[in-house]
C-alpha positions in Angstrom: 2.1 93.1 -114.8 -0.3 91.8 -111.6 0.9 92.7 -108.9 -0.6 91.1 -105.1 -0.5 92.5 -102.3 -3.2 90.0 -100.3 -6.3 90.1 -98.3 -6.9 92.8 -96.4 -8.4 91.7 -93.1 -8.7 88.1 -90.6 -11.1 85.8 -92.3 -12.5 85.7 -88.8 -13.1 88.9 -88.5 -16.4 88.6 -89.6 -17.5 86.1 -87.4 -19.3 87.3 -83.9 -20.3 90.3 -85.6 -24.0 91.7 -86.3 -24.0 92.2 -90.3 -24.6 96.3 -91.4 -27.5 96.1 -92.1 -28.0 98.2 -95.7 -29.6 101.1 -93.7 -26.7 101.0 -91.0 -24.2 101.3 -93.8 -26.2 103.9 -95.3 -26.5 106.0 -92.0 -22.7 105.8 -91.4 -21.5 107.2 -95.6 -23.9 109.7 -95.1 -22.0 110.5 -91.7 -18.7 110.3 -93.4 -19.3 112.3 -96.3 -20.5 114.7 -93.0 -16.9 114.3 -91.8 -14.7 114.0 -95.1 -16.3 117.7 -96.1 -13.7 119.1 -93.0 -11.0 117.1 -94.9 -11.3 117.5 -98.4 -10.6 121.0 -98.1 -7.2 120.5 -97.5 -6.2 119.7 -101.5 -6.9 120.1 -104.4 -9.1 116.8 -105.2 -9.7 113.7 -103.1 -6.9 112.8 -101.4 -6.1 109.8 -101.5 -7.1 107.7 -97.7 -10.9 109.6 -98.2 -10.8 108.3 -102.6 -10.4 104.6 -100.8 -13.0 104.9 -97.0 -15.3 105.8 -99.9 -14.8 103.3 -102.6 -14.9 100.5 -100.2 -18.6 101.8 -98.3 -19.8 102.3 -101.4 -18.8 98.6 -102.8 -21.1 97.2 -99.8 -24.0 98.8 -102.1 -23.6 97.0 -105.4 -26.2 93.6 -104.4 -24.0 91.7 -106.0 -21.4 91.5 -103.9 -22.9 89.7 -101.9 -23.6 86.9 -104.2 -19.6 87.1 -104.8 -16.8 84.3 -103.7 -14.6 85.3 -101.5 -12.8 87.6 -100.6 -13.8 90.4 -102.8 -10.6 91.4 -105.4 -10.5 95.4 -106.0 -7.8 96.6 -108.3 -5.3 99.7 -108.6 -5.2 101.1 -112.4 -2.1 103.1 -113.4 -0.3 103.7 -116.5 2.8 101.1 -117.2 5.5 103.6 -117.7 3.9 107.1 -116.3 6.4 107.5 -113.1 3.4 110.0 -112.0 0.2 107.4 -112.7 2.4 104.0 -111.0 3.5 107.0 -107.8 -0.4 107.1 -106.6 -1.4 103.9 -108.1 1.1 103.0 -105.1 -0.5 104.9 -102.5 -3.9 103.9 -103.8 -2.9 101.1 -103.1 -1.7 101.9 -99.8 -4.4 103.6 -98.5 -7.5 101.2 -100.0 -5.8 98.5 -98.2 -6.1 100.8 -95.0 -9.1 101.1 -96.0 -10.6 97.1 -96.2 -8.1 96.2 -93.7 -10.3 94.4 -90.7 -13.3 95.2 -92.5 -15.3 92.9 -94.8 -18.0 94.1 -97.1 -21.2 91.7 -96.4 -19.6 89.5 -95.2 -17.2 88.8 -97.7 -13.0 90.6 -96.8 -11.4 93.0 -98.8 -8.5 91.7 -101.2 -6.5 94.5 -103.2 -4.4 94.1 -105.7 -2.7 96.7 -108.8 -2.1 96.5 -113.3 -0.2 98.5 -114.7 -1.8 99.0 -117.9 -1.0 98.5 -120.9 -2.9 98.0 -124.2 -6.7 96.9 -123.2 -6.6 93.2 -123.8 -3.6 93.5 -121.2 -6.1 94.1 -119.0 -8.7 91.6 -119.6 -7.3 89.0 -119.5 -5.4 90.2 -115.7 -8.7 91.5 -114.6 -10.4 87.7 -115.6 -7.5 85.9 -113.7 -7.3 87.6 -110.8 -11.5 87.5 -110.4 -12.0 91.3 -109.5 -15.0 92.7 -109.0 -14.3 96.3 -108.9 -11.4 98.6 -110.6 -10.4 101.8 -109.4 -9.2 104.5 -112.2 -5.9 105.8 -111.7 -4.8 109.4 -112.9 -2.6 109.0 -116.1 -5.4 107.2 -118.1 -7.7 109.6 -119.1 -6.9 109.3 -123.6 -7.3 105.2 -123.0 -10.9 105.5 -120.3 -12.9 104.1 -123.0 -10.7 101.4 -124.1 -11.3 100.5 -119.9 -14.7 101.1 -119.6 -15.3 98.6 -123.2 -13.6 96.0 -120.2 -15.3 96.1 -117.7 -18.4 96.2 -119.0 -17.9 92.9 -120.9 -16.7 91.5 -117.7 -19.5 93.2 -114.9 -16.5 95.1 -112.8 -17.9 98.4 -111.0 -15.0 100.8 -112.5 -14.2 104.0 -110.0 -12.7 107.0 -110.9 -11.8 111.2 -109.7 -13.6 112.5 -111.4 -16.2 113.9 -114.4 -14.4 113.8 -117.4 -13.9 109.8 -116.7 -17.3 109.1 -116.6 -18.1 110.9 -119.2 -15.5 108.2 -121.4 -17.3 105.9 -119.6 -16.5 104.8 -116.4 -19.3 104.6 -113.7 -18.8 105.9 -110.3 -16.8 109.3 -109.0 -14.9 110.0 -105.6 -15.5 114.3 -106.0 -15.1 117.2 -104.7 -17.9 119.7 -105.0 -16.1 122.5 -103.1 -15.0 121.5 -99.7 -17.3 119.0 -99.9 -17.0 115.5 -101.1 -19.3 114.2 -104.1 -19.8 110.8 -104.8 -21.0 110.7 -108.7 -22.7 108.2 -110.2 -23.4 107.7 -113.7 -26.8 105.4 -114.3 -25.9 103.7 -118.0 -22.3 103.1 -117.4 -23.2 101.7 -113.7 -26.1 99.2 -115.8 -23.6 99.0 -118.5 -20.9 96.9 -116.2 -24.6 94.9 -113.9 -24.3 97.0 -110.9 -26.9 96.8 -109.1 -26.9 99.4 -107.3 -29.2 100.2 -103.4 -31.7 103.6 -103.8 -30.2 104.5 -100.9 -26.0 104.8 -102.6 -28.4 107.0 -105.3 -30.2 109.3 -102.5 -26.0 110.2 -101.2 -24.8 110.7 -104.5 -25.1 113.5 -108.1 -26.2 111.4 -110.5 -24.7 112.5 -114.5 -25.4 111.6 -117.4 -22.9 113.2 -120.5 -25.5 115.0 -122.8 -26.2 113.4 -125.6 -25.0 114.3 -129.5 -26.9 115.1 -131.8 -26.6 113.2 -135.2 
């Protein structure tokens, strides 16, 4: 079932403000990675608040977002019936609402919804109906990542996850950590398959990963 939480940020929030240039976004994201390093050291993985802040900023580096009708809808996907996955989905949805409140991405407000995964055809239908442009895949869905990746590619939705393992299974962007520092992982082949048009500035701050090719 899809749970909508509304448009984050007033419609008038961007009026009268100078739009951020790609260079400004790049500096802000680079500074954020430095500042978050000290906070990331307190957790095994990146806390939801840090992942959410990174995700919202990364959206501005997919040039397609500037061509999408507002609002930009971001979906948080949890495994329906899995209490741990549902709990993280609720927590991450709240974190995304806070991270996007009062912000615009390429002049567009951000709307956050949450979806419970049952099977790929149900997911495809709900994502299409909500006009989702980006999807965060929560823990608890590792066994279904291949199917989820097929859906995001069919619908040209930019996918995010919290670890490298999900990227190896087909998702595009990982929000993880290396030692005490947060890192952005990008699987370019997956991002391109989802139709992403990523700015070189994001790639300069990211670790590019591709799974090893299987030998015949």
